[in-house]
N, C-alpha and C positions, 0 to 999 in steps of 0.2 A: 457516539452510537458507540454501541459495543458487539460484535463482535457473533456473530450466531441471529444476528436482528436483525433480519430482511423487512425492511422498514421503507415504507415510500411520505416526502413530510413535502409538504406543500411551502411555497415560495412565493414569493414574485417572480423573482427572472426566473431565463426558460429551460433549468436546469434541475435532473432531483436525482439522485444518488441511490443503488442498490446497492448493498455488496453481500456479501456471505466468505463464514472459515470458517471448511469444515474438516475435522480429524482423520488425519488420514490414514487407507487402510493398514499399512504398514507397521504406521506408529503405535494405534489401535491393537496390532495382534501380540505387538515386544512389551504393551505397556508403560509408551512413549506417552506426553499430554503433547496437548498441540503446542507448537511452538509459536505459530505466527498471532497475528496481530493483525486490525481494523475496525480504522476511527474515521468517522468524519463529522464535519459541520455543516447543514444546508442552513444558512440566513433565513433571516425572518423579515428581513426587508431592502427592499431597492440595493439598494449600496452596499448589502451581506455581501462578502463570499462565497461561496463553496467550495470546499477543501475538503478532501479525500490523505487517506496515510494509511498507509501498509508497513509492515514491515514483519520478517522470517528471521527467524533466532536459529544460528545454528545449531546444530547437531553434535561438533566437537566434544571431546570428555570435559575439555578445561571452560567451554561454555557452561557451565551444570547450570547456569540462571540464565541460557536465554532465552525464556519467555517471557519472562520479567522484564527482558531487555527488549524484547517487541512490543511488548506491551506501553513499555516506557518509551519507543520511540516513533509510536505514532499519538501518542497524548502530548508529546513535545514540539512534534511536526507543527499539531493541529492551534498549539504554544505560537509559534518560530511564526507560522506564515501570518498567522489572525496577526499578529503582532508589524508581521511586514504591510499588509492590506493595509492596517491605521496609520501606517509613515507616512502614506499617499492622501489621507484624508482632505489637507488643505490645497489639495491639487484639481482643477476640474477642467477637464478633465488630467489626471496624472501622463507626465508624458513618458512616452513608451521608450524611448532611449535611457530616462535614468531606471527606471523600472526593470528596464534588458541588465543596465549595469552595476544594478543592487544586488541584482537577483544572484550576477556571475562571481562580483566581487563578495558582498557580504551573508548573503546570504547560507553559504557550507557551511561559513562558521558558527553563525547562529546557530541551525538546526547540529552541530555534532556539543556545543557548550552548554542546549538545556540537553542535550540528552546526557549530558558526562555529570550536568549539575544535579539532577534525577537521579543516573544512577549507583554518585557517590553517595545521596542523600540517604538510598536505600542501602547502600552497604553498610550508612554506620550505624541505622538503626537496625540491621539484619547481620551483624559481621559474621564473616566463617567461621563455621566451629573447625574445632580439629582433628573431626567425622573426616566432613568434607574436603578438608585441604588432603586430610592421608587418600581417602577415593582419588583425589585429583591426579595423585601421584602417583596411584598403582594404574588408574586409566590410561593418562596421560603422557606420562614419563617420569622420571623425575627431575624436582628442580621447576617441574610444574606449579608448584604453593608455594611454589618461595614467587614465583613469576606473580601471583596473581595479589599474592601481599603487598607487589611492590606498584603492581599499577589492576587494581579493583575490575575492569571495567573489560578485563579480559572474560570476567566469565558474565559477560551483561554481551555479547558479541551478536550483532544483528545487522542485519540490509534496511533500506528503507527508500519507500518509492513515495511520494507528495504530488498532488496534482492540486491547484490553487486556480479558478477560475471566477474573477470576478467582472462588471459589466463593461467592461474594455482591456482584460489578457490575461491571458492566461497563463502560470509558472508552471514548469515541470521539475521533479528536482527527485535526484537518486542514487542512494549507494550502493553498487552490490549488485545479485544479480535479479532476475526478475523483468518485466516488462513494463511497459506504455503506450499502449498501441491508439491510435487517434483512426476515424472509420468516417469517408463522408455518406453523406448521404445515400450515397451508390453501394457502399459496404468496399470502397478502396483504403488501401493501411498503408497509414505512414508512422515510422515508430518511433513516439516523441521524441527520444532520445537511446541513438546507435547503441549494443550490444558492449558491452567492453568485453575484449579479448582476453583482457588477466581470469573473467567471471569464468571459470571453465571449468565443468566434472563439477569436485568436492572445493575447489579454488573460489575466494571473492572476496572484494572487495568489503569492510565492515565499516561499522560506527566505531568498535571498542579497539581501531588500529589507530596507532602513533599516525601523526598529522593527516589525519582520516578527510579531513574539509578540504585534502589537494583535491581525494579522491573522487568528490561529489558532482553528478556532471547535472546540469541544469539546461533547461529549454524554455523562452518565450516568443509568445505570438500577441498580438494585438485580436480582440476578438470583434470580429467580421459575421457578414454575413455566410461569406467561404468556410468558414470555424468550423469545426465537426461537428457533425449529431452523432456521435456516439465517442466516447474515451475509454479505454478498458485499461485495468490494474490491475496486477495479480503476479505474486511469488512464483517460482520457475515447479513448484510442484502440478500447477498449470501447465502451462503449456510444452514442462515436459512430461505430461501426459499423452501429447499428440506426438506421433511417429516418424514427421518430420514437420517441419516451420512450415510450411505452405497450407497442410490441414490450420496449425493454432491458427495465421493470423486473415483463415474465411471464417472464423466463429461471430468477426462482427459484424458481417454480411450479414450469417445465417440470423442474428440477434435483431437487427433491422428488419430482417422481413417479419423472424415472429411478433416483432412488435406489431406490425405493421397489418400480421394480417389475427393476432387472436390478443395484442392488448397488451398494455403494462404489467397490467399485476396476473398476468397469468405466465411473465417470465420474472417477477417479482415470488407467484407464487410456486413453481419448479428450480430454481435457481439455485435453489439448496440443494435437493436432489440430481441434478444436471453436474456439482463438482463432488457427491459423495461416487458418482458409477465411473467421474474422470481418475479421480484418484484408486478406485476399484479397478478398474480393470487399465489404469493407465499406470502414473509413477508411484502409487504407492502414498506417497511425501504426505502431508498439510497443503488444502489447498485453499487458494484465499483469493478472493477477485471482488471488484468493486467499479460500479459501472456509473459514470453519469453521463445521462439523455437529454439532447437539446427538444428543447421545445415536445414535453411527454404526454402536455397536454392532448396532443393529436392521439395519442395511442393508447386512450383509455377505453375499456373496454369494462364499465364496472359493474352490468346485472351476467356477465358470463362468471365476473371472479364471487359473487353473489351464488349465483348455483354452485360452483365447486367449495365450496364452502357451506351450504346447504347441509342437513342428514339425509 
């Protein structure tokens, strides 16, 4: 599913995904394109996973292909998590301890290897031009072009957030800034992966760094009745639009209240405009948000949605 297409797709499992990515207000004014990407994969059967992947391309001069890097990051993460869940299909149900160990030990390397493979293929098909390399040297400092020629993925630098939910377990992975926050039925927030202190100001861990797999953080939990009602994943452009963290962590509870009072379709219809406003009055950065909503059918208000769309 591409960014910008806020859609709801029915599936047998009780999870649905909404997502939007909007061009940052400051980026629009300066002529810089949206460097975020979002993809998701709702399964069509009871055994299929729900997977959400979000990436934020770096804005530095040396990462001049970061928008492509972000797009490839989201695509590759969907592939890797699909393969990850398929590796347990011969177990019914899979052992939680084994899934957790595989998520911690193998998933980080798989995410990096898949992304680098797509990036190197893209670079092979679209080699750096002399003009691009000259521009990098002039904006990122002498010697930058030489760095790119020896390590092409530097041009594609990006972060990554992944959430994967199956019938029996929930796995998250994160590299770089961004947030994955789970909200209980009463709106209590739990950060699935604690913020990395290395992600501060303009600094962040990245897919493009050597040995990047060592910086991937993971989280695992079995799915149960106590599992979250809502999971929100977002790029830093969203939470930086709030004056304080407390305001950001209140968002999930607000969304749950809106779901109960106005319905799922109301959130779908308004999500994009909410994010545009957040960027305009907040960070000015590109803003991307993905929502995974549990038991969505109880939030349906279809007649209201039809009224909204009526002439």
